[in-house]
C-alpha angles and dihedrals in degrees: 000000000000122000094255093056090044091053091049090050091049092050092048090049091050091048092049092045093048091048092050091045091050096049091038089055091052090048092052093045093052092049096045095047093043092227089132127019129191090202127064107282107180120183112266094222100097136081133177115269125229088224111080093208090057095042097179136019143177117281114247124242099016136136108189140147113257133153090006092301141083114262116199123181134191128232090277094056098254126128091244142089117274113289113262105214090196092069132059111268122227112191120207115203122193148100133270092322090060093038091054105241111207097005131095125258094266093049100061121108093248090049090054090047090052091058092046092048104038094164092062134061111237112204115204102211094165120126125182112259097014118144128195093276090059093040092051092047091048089055092049098044103035114013107037091068089058090063098230119204097212141008132220118193114194110202130199122187093238084077089073103031088100128040100219101058092217116200120231120231136208114245121212091272093055095254119140110240132184116260110276094019116158126199113261137191114279112270133187132225106192129177107278102180136066126005094326089055088066095057115118116234094026094161092052091050092047090055100039112024120080090189092055091048090050091053090048092052091050093049092046092050091050091049091047090055090053091047091051092053090051091048092050090053093045094050093046092053093045104027095162094062104113134193097180115096124215092236089058090052090047091053089049090050090055092052093045090052089052090053092048090054088063091058126085118249113280090009110167109250135168126197114203123196110209114211125238132173093277110079096209094205089167101041100040097068089048091050092049090052090051092051094044091050087060092052099260123142107227128225112188108199091190083080089060104037104019110210096314112069112168109262136191109289092230098041108038093199111059121068123262121239089260092053091049091052093050092046091052091053091054093045092051090050090050092051090053095042094051091042093238097138112106 
């Protein structure tokens, strides 16, 4: 081999080695820091509940990283400060919007309300994935004994997208699974478009490479942003398209009536409709009528944010810290306007 060929081979070897070292370094960094995992890495914030209609709940007295944020709970297992029995208690029921998915403890809607209403105790009773059955049971089993002075119920339309209101369950690895879920053989969902779609061994990479998984998450998030923009435009041009069935609303009405029966007569209560991309021009008036029939004052946040509230950049569903802060301002104003503050 002449010297020129040898030099070319050396340079190619150095280039290949540097490339492998670079990407290998990224791979190691992602694995060591835990930013990306190729194995299931569920948040360690849940435990099974003794109440079957609750199924799972937040662990009490924790401060752990989950959903890219710090989640701190009190001794009762709520993402709130300890309850001050000397002040009127306002309980906030809901799902991941109320809980504050992806934001720190001080950036949730209840945390903002606490600062706006310092003479009240605001109890964040939201848990990701909870539907009205779980919310109602949480009120009965955990909150009613605290003798709250008012109730806020924060509603998202995914609560009525299905009729049955199935309750998720924790599997043995601590992963939330749909009701009736059964273990299945491991599958892969690699990138199938663009340059990465041409990679050989895509399934192996999807199961074993943190760097590949990180790239996939980035590409999926970017595509989700584009899809959301298209959805916003579609729903604005055809606002009467509806994906909520009347039987789902009727089931929700039954559960809301059951919750209302737990409340004292003339108990202050506020029903908040959280906005999503779908405008729900048909379902929203029906939902408001259901809530009003049960004695709730209704705050429709579509009238504040339209169908495009600012969301987390990496999530595209849950509200950003700025949106949470603005929503809390409006909720506090509604509580005062409707004279719901004890």
